[in-house]
C-alpha positions as CSV (number, residue, x, y, z in Angstrom):
1,X,7.9,-8.3,3.4
2,X,9.1,-10.0,7.0
3,X,12.5,-10.0,7.2
4,X,12.8,-14.0,8.3
5,X,10.4,-14.8,5.2
6,X,11.9,-18.3,4.1
7,X,13.4,-18.3,0.6
8,X,11.1,-21.0,-0.9
9,X,8.1,-19.0,0.5
10,X,9.1,-15.7,-1.4
11,X,9.8,-18.0,-4.6
12,X,6.5,-19.7,-4.1
13,X,4.5,-16.5,-3.7
14,X,5.9,-14.7,-6.9
15,X,5.5,-18.0,-8.6
16,X,1.6,-17.7,-7.7
17,X,1.2,-14.2,-8.6
18,X,3.2,-14.4,-12.5
19,X,1.4,-17.6,-13.3
20,X,-2.1,-15.9,-12.2
21,X,-1.7,-12.9,-13.7
22,X,1.3,-12.5,-16.6
23,X,1.1,-12.4,-20.1
24,X,3.9,-12.4,-22.8
25,X,4.1,-8.2,-22.2
26,X,4.6,-8.6,-18.5
27,X,7.5,-10.9,-18.8
28,X,9.0,-8.4,-21.4
29,X,8.6,-5.4,-19.0
30,X,9.5,-7.1,-15.7
31,X,12.6,-8.5,-17.4
32,X,13.5,-4.8,-18.7
33,X,12.7,-3.5,-14.7
34,X,14.9,-6.2,-13.5
35,X,17.9,-6.2,-15.9
36,X,17.2,-10.0,-17.1
37,X,15.5,-9.0,-20.4
38,X,17.7,-11.4,-22.4
39,X,17.5,-14.2,-19.5
40,X,13.7,-13.9,-20.3
41,X,13.9,-13.8,-24.1
42,X,16.6,-16.0,-24.2
43,X,14.9,-19.3,-22.0
44,X,14.2,-22.0,-24.3
45,X,10.7,-22.9,-23.2
46,X,9.7,-20.1,-20.7
47,X,7.5,-17.5,-23.6
48,X,6.9,-20.6,-25.6
49,X,5.3,-22.8,-22.9
50,X,3.1,-19.5,-21.9
51,X,2.2,-18.6,-25.7
52,X,0.9,-22.4,-25.9
53,X,-0.4,-22.9,-22.6
54,X,1.8,-25.7,-22.2
55,X,1.8,-27.7,-19.3
56,X,5.6,-27.0,-18.3
57,X,4.6,-23.4,-18.0
58,X,4.9,-23.5,-14.4
59,X,7.8,-25.3,-14.2
60,X,9.6,-22.6,-16.2
61,X,8.3,-20.0,-14.3
62,X,9.8,-21.7,-11.2
63,X,12.8,-21.7,-12.7
64,X,13.2,-18.4,-13.9
65,X,11.9,-16.5,-10.6
66,X,14.7,-16.8,-8.5
67,X,16.8,-15.2,-11.4
68,X,14.3,-12.5,-12.0
69,X,14.6,-12.1,-8.0
70,X,18.3,-11.2,-8.3
71,X,19.6,-14.6,-6.8
72,X,22.7,-16.1,-8.1
73,X,22.4,-18.5,-10.7
74,X,23.3,-22.2,-10.1
75,X,22.7,-24.7,-7.2
76,X,23.7,-22.1,-4.1
77,X,21.4,-21.5,-1.2
78,X,19.9,-17.7,-1.0
79,X,17.8,-15.9,1.6
80,X,15.3,-13.3,0.9
81,X,17.7,-10.8,1.5
82,X,19.8,-11.5,-1.2
83,X,16.9,-11.5,-3.8
84,X,18.5,-7.8,-4.8
85,X,15.6,-7.3,-7.2
86,X,13.0,-8.5,-4.8
87,X,11.1,-5.0,-3.9
88,X,11.2,-4.4,-7.9
89,X,9.2,-7.9,-8.3
90,X,6.8,-6.8,-5.1
91,X,6.0,-3.7,-6.9
92,X,5.6,-4.9,-10.1
93,X,3.5,-7.9,-9.5
94,X,1.5,-6.2,-6.8
95,X,2.6,-9.6,-4.7
96,X,1.2,-8.3,-1.3
97,X,-2.2,-7.7,-2.5
98,X,-2.4,-10.5,-5.2
99,X,-1.4,-12.8,-1.8
100,X,-3.5,-11.3,0.7
101,X,-6.6,-11.6,-1.6
102,X,-5.9,-15.0,-3.4
103,X,-3.0,-17.2,-0.8
104,X,-4.1,-15.6,2.7
105,X,-1.9,-18.4,4.2
106,X,1.0,-17.6,2.2
107,X,0.5,-13.8,2.4
108,X,0.7,-14.5,6.4
109,X,3.8,-16.2,6.1
110,X,5.4,-13.6,4.2
111,X,3.8,-10.1,5.3
112,X,1.3,-10.6,8.1
113,X,2.0,-8.5,11.2
114,X,0.9,-6.5,14.2
115,X,0.8,-3.4,11.7
116,X,-1.6,-5.4,9.0
117,X,-4.7,-5.4,10.8
118,X,-5.7,-1.6,10.9
119,X,-4.7,-1.6,7.3
120,X,-6.8,-4.5,6.5
121,X,-9.8,-2.7,8.4
122,X,-9.2,0.2,6.2
123,X,-9.2,-1.6,2.9
124,X,-12.2,-3.5,3.6
125,X,-14.3,-0.1,4.6
126,X,-12.5,1.6,1.4
127,X,-13.7,-1.0,-0.6
128,X,-17.3,-0.8,0.3
129,X,-17.3,2.9,-0.4
130,X,-15.4,2.1,-3.9
131,X,-12.3,4.0,-3.1
132,X,-9.8,1.9,-5.4
133,X,-6.5,4.1,-5.2
134,X,-6.7,3.2,-1.2
135,X,-5.1,-0.4,-1.9
136,X,-1.8,1.1,-3.7
137,X,-1.2,3.4,-0.7
138,X,-2.4,0.6,1.8
139,X,0.3,-1.6,-0.1
140,X,3.0,1.0,0.2
141,X,2.2,1.4,3.7
142,X,2.8,-2.5,4.6
143,X,6.0,-2.2,2.5
144,X,7.4,1.1,4.0
145,X,6.6,0.1,7.8
146,X,9.1,-2.9,7.6
147,X,11.5,-1.5,4.7
148,X,11.2,2.2,4.4
149,X,9.6,4.2,7.4
150,X,10.0,7.3,5.4
151,X,8.0,5.6,2.6
152,X,5.2,4.6,5.0
153,X,4.9,8.4,6.4
154,X,4.5,9.7,2.9
155,X,2.1,6.9,1.8
156,X,0.0,7.5,5.0
157,X,-0.4,11.3,4.2
158,X,-1.6,10.5,0.4
159,X,-4.0,7.9,1.8
160,X,-5.4,10.7,4.0
161,X,-5.6,13.1,1.1
162,X,-7.2,10.5,-1.1
163,X,-9.9,9.6,1.4
164,X,-10.8,13.1,2.4
165,X,-10.8,14.5,-1.0
166,X,-13.1,11.6,-2.3
167,X,-15.6,12.5,0.3
168,X,-15.4,15.8,-0.5
169,X,-15.9,15.0,-4.3
170,X,-12.7,16.7,-5.2
171,X,-11.2,14.4,-8.1
172,X,-8.3,15.3,-10.8
173,X,-5.4,17.7,-10.5
174,X,-7.3,21.0,-11.1
175,X,-6.6,23.8,-8.9
176,X,-9.7,23.0,-6.8
177,X,-7.8,20.2,-5.5
178,X,-4.9,21.7,-4.1
179,X,-6.3,21.5,-0.2
180,X,-3.7,21.2,2.6
181,X,-4.7,18.4,5.1
182,X,-6.0,20.4,7.9
183,X,-8.4,22.3,5.9
184,X,-9.8,18.6,4.2
185,X,-10.3,17.8,7.7
186,X,-12.4,20.9,8.7
187,X,-14.5,20.7,5.2
188,X,-15.0,16.9,5.9
189,X,-16.4,17.6,9.2
190,X,-18.8,19.8,7.9
191,X,-19.6,18.0,4.8
192,X,-20.3,14.9,7.3
193,X,-22.1,17.0,10.1
194,X,-19.8,16.4,12.8
195,X,-18.9,19.9,13.8
196,X,-20.8,21.4,16.0
197,X,-23.3,23.2,13.9
198,X,-23.8,20.0,12.0
199,X,-27.0,17.4,12.0
200,X,-24.9,15.1,14.4
201,X,-23.4,18.1,16.5
202,X,-25.9,17.3,19.1
203,X,-26.3,13.8,19.3
204,X,-25.1,11.8,22.5
205,X,-21.5,11.6,22.9
206,X,-20.7,14.9,20.4
207,X,-18.8,16.9,22.7
208,X,-16.2,14.3,23.7
209,X,-16.5,13.0,19.9
210,X,-14.9,16.7,19.3
211,X,-12.5,16.5,21.9
212,X,-11.0,13.4,20.3
213,X,-11.4,15.1,16.8
214,X,-9.3,17.8,18.2
215,X,-6.5,14.9,18.9
216,X,-7.1,13.1,15.7
217,X,-6.5,16.6,13.8
218,X,-3.6,17.2,15.6
219,X,-2.1,13.7,14.5
220,X,-2.9,14.2,11.1
221,X,-1.5,17.8,10.8
222,X,1.9,16.2,12.6
223,X,1.8,13.3,10.0
224,X,1.5,15.7,7.1
225,X,4.4,18.0,8.7
226,X,6.6,14.5,8.7
227,X,6.0,13.9,5.1
228,X,6.8,18.2,4.7
229,X,10.1,18.1,6.4
230,X,11.4,15.5,4.3
231,X,10.7,11.9,6.4
232,X,8.3,10.8,3.5
233,X,8.2,10.4,-0.3
234,X,7.0,13.8,-1.3
235,X,9.5,16.4,-0.4
236,X,12.7,15.0,-0.4
237,X,15.9,14.4,-2.2
238,X,17.9,11.5,-1.8
239,X,19.6,12.2,1.6
240,X,16.3,12.7,3.6
241,X,16.6,12.4,7.4
242,X,16.4,8.8,9.4
243,X,13.3,8.5,11.3
244,X,13.2,5.8,13.5
245,X,10.4,3.2,13.2
246,X,8.3,3.2,16.3
247,X,7.6,6.7,15.6
248,X,6.9,6.0,12.0
249,X,4.4,3.3,13.1
250,X,3.0,5.5,15.6
251,X,2.4,8.0,13.1
252,X,1.2,5.9,10.3
253,X,-1.1,3.5,12.4
254,X,-2.8,7.0,13.9
255,X,-3.0,8.1,10.2
256,X,-4.7,4.8,9.1
257,X,-7.5,5.1,12.0
258,X,-8.0,8.4,11.3
259,X,-8.9,7.3,7.6
260,X,-10.8,4.5,8.3
261,X,-13.0,6.6,10.7
262,X,-13.9,8.9,7.9
263,X,-14.4,6.4,5.3
264,X,-17.0,4.5,8.0
265,X,-18.4,7.6,8.7
266,X,-19.2,8.9,5.0
267,X,-20.7,5.2,4.4
268,X,-23.2,5.5,7.2
269,X,-23.8,9.4,6.8
270,X,-27.5,10.3,6.6
271,X,-27.3,14.3,5.7
272,X,-28.5,15.7,2.9
273,X,-25.3,16.4,1.1
274,X,-24.2,12.5,1.5
């Protein structure tokens, strides 16, 4: 979420997501996650108005959301930075994805920035190909680029693996799916006929494209190495090394661009193995 996101917009966004998607169990679980279960269950109208579809349910949600977010009780002004449970609520409600799909103007107020365009293009391409897992990685990338560069690095590496394995038909957690990124890239190039001997290996611009592939492979491999070195989320303890935002943005944007290319190349592939 943007550092300058207004308090009112934050509350409005969460209210819209919760009102549209929550049932009683969701409220109870979010109460557990945010350590506000007692507030949720003791509220005189919140769950009752939900159960009975009463007209004051939205008003109860508006009253409850600042508390669930971790803001101070009472008539004290708050900022987004003071909402101590904001990231927990974002994750549980899938707030960025909900707003992007259903409330684009509000999404722009809270999340939009220079990093979103390439991720939006990736999600559009992934949706066309039926890659549902990409949405989860994209949401983590968006959040990480602003709040946790290491998270974004880890998510971008996992996103690449998801895309490449989907193209190769590798699913599940069997031993055949344990393949490193360089090998996945090589196998995908062969599958899509993008290697020198493939069905697209002699088309106009193929030589230049292979040179670009060399650079892309280097970017992809470096992203994987950053994550393996402990900068991402997959191989680290609590005290992982710091990574500056500019480097994280470079690595993530490149990885997303590579993933988008392969999704689109797969969608237009006319090889016998497609």
